[in-house]
C-alpha positions in Angstrom: -23.4 31.7 -36.6 -21.8 35.2 -36.6 -22.8 35.5 -32.9 -21.7 32.0 -32.3 -18.2 33.0 -33.6 -17.8 36.1 -31.7 -19.0 34.0 -28.4 -16.2 31.7 -29.0 -13.8 34.2 -29.6 -14.7 36.2 -26.5 -14.3 33.1 -24.4 -10.9 32.1 -25.6 -9.7 36.0 -25.3 -10.9 35.7 -21.5 -9.1 32.4 -20.7 -5.9 33.6 -22.7 -6.6 37.3 -20.5 -6.9 35.4 -17.0 -4.8 32.4 -17.2 -4.8 32.1 -13.3 -8.6 30.3 -13.6 -7.3 27.3 -15.6 -7.2 24.2 -13.3 -3.9 22.8 -11.8 -2.5 19.6 -14.0 -3.2 16.7 -12.3 -0.4 14.5 -11.2 1.3 12.2 -13.8 0.0 8.5 -12.8 2.0 6.4 -10.6 3.6 3.3 -12.5 3.5 0.5 -9.5 5.6 -2.9 -9.4 3.3 -5.5 -10.7 0.7 -7.3 -8.9 0.4 -3.7 -6.8 -3.0 -2.4 -6.6 -2.7 0.8 -8.4 -2.9 4.5 -6.9 -5.9 5.6 -7.4 -4.8 9.4 -6.4 -0.8 10.1 -6.4 -1.7 13.3 -4.6 -3.1 11.3 -1.8 -2.2 7.7 -1.7 -4.5 7.2 1.8 -7.7 8.1 -0.4 -8.7 4.4 -0.6 -8.4 4.2 3.3 -10.7 7.2 3.7 -13.7 7.4 6.5 -15.7 4.4 6.1 -14.5 3.4 2.3 -14.7 -0.4 3.3 -13.8 -3.5 1.0 -16.1 -5.8 0.7 -13.6 -8.6 2.6 -14.2 -7.0 5.9 -18.1 -6.8 5.4 -18.3 -9.3 8.0 -15.7 -8.6 10.6 -16.8 -7.4 14.1 -16.0 -4.0 15.6 -13.4 -4.9 17.7 -10.1 -3.7 18.9 -7.4 -6.4 19.5 -4.9 -5.4 22.6 -1.4 -7.4 22.5 -0.2 -7.2 26.1 3.7 -7.8 25.7 3.8 -9.3 29.8 0.7 -11.0 30.6 1.2 -12.5 26.9 -2.5 -11.8 25.9 -4.9 -10.4 23.9 -7.5 -8.3 25.1 -10.5 -7.7 22.9 -12.3 -4.5 23.5 -16.0 -3.9 22.0 -15.8 -0.3 20.1 -19.2 0.3 20.6 -19.6 -0.1 24.5 -15.7 0.5 25.5 -16.0 -2.7 27.4 -13.4 -5.8 27.3 -16.0 -8.7 26.0 -12.9 -11.2 26.3 -9.0 -12.0 26.5 -7.0 -15.3 25.9 -4.0 -16.5 25.5 -1.6 -16.4 22.6 2.6 -16.8 22.8 5.3 -15.4 24.4 5.5 -11.5 24.1 2.9 -10.8 21.8 3.7 -7.5 20.2 1.6 -6.3 17.5 -2.1 -7.6 15.7 -1.0 -7.2 11.9 -4.1 -7.3 9.4 -3.1 -9.6 6.5 -3.0 -7.9 2.9 -5.8 -9.5 1.8 -7.7 -8.3 5.1 -9.0 -12.0 6.3 -6.8 -12.8 8.9 -5.3 -10.6 12.0 -2.0 -11.9 13.0 -0.9 -11.7 16.7 3.2 -11.5 16.5 4.6 -13.2 19.5 8.1 -12.7 19.3 9.3 -14.6 22.5 11.9 -11.9 23.4 15.0 -13.8 24.1 14.2 -17.3 23.4 13.4 -19.4 20.2 9.9 -20.3 20.5 8.3 -17.3 18.5 5.2 -17.7 16.7 1.9 -15.8 15.1 -1.4 -16.4 16.1 -4.3 -16.2 13.9 -7.6 -14.5 15.0 -10.6 -15.1 12.5 -12.2 -11.1 12.4 -15.7 -12.7 12.0 -15.7 -14.3 15.2 -12.8 -12.1 17.2 -11.5 -15.7 18.6 -8.0 -17.1 17.7 -6.8 -20.1 15.5 -3.8 -22.1 15.7 -0.6 -20.5 16.2 2.4 -21.5 13.4 5.6 -21.4 14.8 7.8 -18.9 13.0 11.3 -17.5 14.1 11.3 -13.9 16.2 8.3 -12.0 14.7 8.4 -8.8 16.4 6.4 -7.3 13.5 5.1 -7.8 10.1 4.3 -6.4 6.8 3.2 -7.2 3.4 4.9 -6.6 0.0 2.5 -4.4 -1.8 1.9 -7.5 -4.3 0.7 -9.7 -1.5 2.7 -12.6 -2.2 4.8 -12.4 0.7 4.3 -11.7 4.4 7.7 -10.0 5.7 8.2 -11.1 9.3 10.6 -8.6 11.0 13.1 -11.0 12.6 14.5 -8.0 15.0 17.1 -10.2 17.2 18.0 -11.5 14.2 18.7 -8.5 12.5 16.9 -10.2 9.4 13.6 -9.7 7.1 11.9 -12.8 6.4 9.7 -13.3 3.4 7.2 -15.9 4.1 4.0 -17.2 2.2 0.7 -15.2 3.4 -1.0 -17.6 4.4 1.0 -20.9 5.6 4.1 -19.1 6.6 6.4 -21.1 5.1 9.7 -19.3 4.5 10.6 -18.2 0.7 13.8 -15.9 1.3 15.5 -13.8 3.6 16.9 -10.3 3.5 19.7 -9.7 6.0 20.2 -6.5 8.0 23.7 -6.6 9.7 23.6 -2.8 9.8 20.7 -2.5 11.5 20.2 -3.3 15.2 16.6 -3.3 16.1 14.9 -3.3 13.0 11.5 -3.2 13.4 8.8 -0.7 11.6 8.3 0.3 8.2 6.6 1.6 5.6 6.4 1.4 1.3 7.2 4.0 -1.6 4.2 5.4 -3.2 5.3 2.8 -6.2 6.1 -0.2 -4.1 9.3 -0.1 -5.0 11.3 -0.3 -1.8 10.6 0.2 1.5 12.4 2.0 5.0 12.7 0.5 8.0 14.0 1.9 11.1 16.8 0.6 13.0 16.0 1.4 16.6 19.4 0.5 18.6 21.2 1.9 15.8 19.7 5.4 15.4 19.6 5.1 11.5 17.4 4.1 8.9 18.2 1.2 6.0 16.4 1.0 2.6 15.1 -1.9 0.9 14.8 -2.7 -2.6 12.0 -5.2 -2.9 12.2 -5.9 -6.6 16.0 -6.9 -6.4 15.4 -7.8 -2.2 18.6 -6.1 -1.6 19.7 -3.4 1.3 19.9 -0.2 -1.1 21.7 1.6 1.9 21.8 3.0 5.5 21.0 6.5 6.3 22.2 8.0 10.2 19.8 10.7 11.9 21.1 14.0 12.6 20.4 13.9 16.4 18.7 10.5 16.3 18.8 7.7 18.9 15.7 5.3 19.0 13.9 5.7 16.0 10.5 3.8 15.9 7.5 4.3 13.8 7.7 5.4 9.9 5.2 6.6 7.4 5.3 8.2 4.1 3.5 11.6 3.2 -0.1 11.4 1.4 1.9 12.4 -1.9 4.8 10.2 -1.4 7.4 12.3 -1.6 8.9 12.3 2.1 8.8 9.8 5.2 7.9 11.0 8.3 10.2 8.9 11.2 9.4 8.9 15.0 12.3 9.3 16.9 11.8 8.1 21.2 15.3 10.0 21.8 15.1 13.2 19.6 11.3 13.8 21.1 10.2 14.5 17.4 9.9 13.5 13.7 12.2 13.6 11.2 11.5 14.6 7.6 13.6 12.1 5.1 13.2 12.4 1.3 12.8 8.9 0.2 14.2 9.2 -3.4 17.3 10.6 -2.4 17.4 8.9 1.2 18.8 11.8 3.1 17.1 14.0 5.9 15.6 17.2 5.3 13.8 18.2 8.2 12.8 17.7 11.8 9.8 18.3 13.5 9.7 18.8 17.6 6.6 17.1 18.9 7.0 15.4 22.4 8.8 13.3 24.8 9.2 9.8 23.4 8.0 9.8 20.1 6.9 6.7 18.8 3.6 5.6 17.0 2.6 7.7 13.8 -1.4 7.4 12.4 -2.8 9.2 9.1 -6.0 11.0 9.4 -8.9 9.5 7.4 -8.7 12.6 5.1 -5.1 12.2 4.3 -4.9 15.9 5.8 -3.1 14.9 9.6 -0.7 13.1 11.3 -1.4 11.7 14.5 1.6 11.6 16.7 2.1 9.4 19.9 4.2 10.6 22.3 5.0 7.9 25.2 5.9 9.8 27.9 9.5 8.5 28.3 13.2 8.1 26.8 13.2 5.0 28.1 12.3 1.3 26.6 10.8 0.8 30.3 9.2 4.1 31.5 7.4 4.7 34.5 3.4 5.0 34.5 2.2 8.6 34.3 4.7 10.3 32.6 4.4 13.5 30.5 2.2 11.2 27.4 0.7 13.5 24.3 -0.8 13.4 20.9 0.5 16.1 18.6 -1.0 16.3 15.4 1.2 17.4 12.3 -0.4 19.2 9.5 0.8 17.3 6.5 0.8 20.6 4.1 3.0 22.7 6.0 5.0 20.2 8.2 4.0 21.8 11.6 2.4 20.6 14.6 -1.1 22.3 15.0 -2.4 20.6 17.9 -0.9 18.9 20.8 -3.3 17.0 23.5 -1.6 15.7 26.8 -2.8 12.7 28.4 -4.8 13.9 31.6 -3.1 12.8 34.5 0.2 11.7 32.4 0.5 8.5 30.5 2.3 6.5 27.9 0.4 6.2 24.3 2.5 3.9 22.4 0.9 1.9 18.9 -2.4 1.8 18.0 -4.9 3.2 14.7 -7.4 5.2 13.8 -11.5 4.2 13.8 -12.8 3.4 10.7 -14.8 6.7 10.4 -11.9 9.1 11.7 -13.0 10.3 14.8 -11.3 8.2 17.1 -7.3 7.6 17.8 -6.8 4.4 19.8 -3.6 3.8 21.0 -1.9 1.6 24.0 -0.8 2.8 27.1 2.5 0.9 27.3 3.4 1.4 30.9 0.5 2.3 32.3 -2.0 -1.2 31.2 -5.0 0.9 30.0 -5.8 1.7 26.2 -6.3 5.3 25.3 -9.2 6.5 23.0 -8.6 10.0 22.1 -11.5 12.2 20.0 -10.0 13.6 16.8 -11.6 16.5 17.4 -11.4 17.6 20.6 -8.4 15.5 22.1 -10.7 14.3 25.1 -9.2 10.9 26.6 -11.2 7.6 27.7 -9.1 4.9 29.3 -9.6 1.5 29.3 -7.9 -1.2 31.8 -6.2 -4.0 29.9 -3.5 -6.7 30.5 0.2 -5.7 31.2 2.2 -3.9 28.8 0.0 -3.1 26.2 1.8 -2.8 23.0 0.7 -2.9 18.7 -3.0 -2.7 19.3 -5.4 -2.6 16.3 -8.6 -1.5 15.3 -11.1 -3.6 12.8 -12.4 -3.5 10.3 -10.5 -0.5 8.7 -10.9 1.1 5.3 -8.7 0.4 2.6 -8.5 -2.1 -0.5 -5.4 -4.0 1.4 -3.3 -3.8 4.2 0.5 -3.4 4.4 0.8 -4.6 7.6 1.5 -3.5 11.2 -1.2 -2.3 12.8 -3.2 -1.5 9.9 -0.7 0.7 7.4 -4.0 0.8 4.8 -3.6 1.5 1.5 
């Protein structure tokens, strides 16, 4: 007994003498909106979308890549293993993005029919890779889902409106007008699901939406911005990264206070943003042009931002020039697939070496999705997985 007591006292004395050996406090649990799946790791909200952490919901999904072509009104389907186009099929007018549903059961092609009134959503069954009957929907440039999965958010860009719809039938539930957001297009949600920030492409600003009240919180004009594109939240939920095609870099925005706190230069025509599967890096697609309709073989590249330091640690140019646009990371995290908007190709970028392979597709490929992807649910776009 005496020896045990001495041992305990010595151990306590050691801890007191060397407080640096104590483990850091765990992040506080996140109180999310009702119906939203819990945040498992508050220090990395992408933890459940880590490499090969697949949901049972995608067990039967074929490993394919779906490429919407804006000008040829079709979707090219590529086998991930062979890199071969296995089919292509017609969809609606001006397909912009292929969007995984919240429950991971359907891929939706957003056909916004720019300048027309016959927009539609074409469902794809990921178990067969084939399309179903399209649904008529007003101006679906892009689509997201509320974190509780109760609503699809159709981004009606030309109408300056966010339409909340039934995620299965696409019947209209309600609308959120965003009159100060010309070119509303891309978004991401806060770590707790209470609000989202959307980019306003033609206003050089952002709009913050409270999704508990379905109201506009406010607008934020970016200091040197002119054409904000994709937006993604940091792994710890503290800031948002905003790609700007005219500023040639990424703005850092504090989500809670809704203010700009930094800027990271990347490359010409900064456009798409994709977290690595381990949550350490952000892949940035620089489209190689500051224009909506650019030329082939521009100075396109992919930059890699370290989330911890908020600095570019690598830049991979597209050999011979190119126009990397939208896409996503493979399930194992080893490849970054991006559409080559002005070059009518898809790029497959090795995320270790930066080596690039190209695959010919239709005219003006845009928001492709790689499927299946890890994660419990999809917040939309080309696979904003959590």
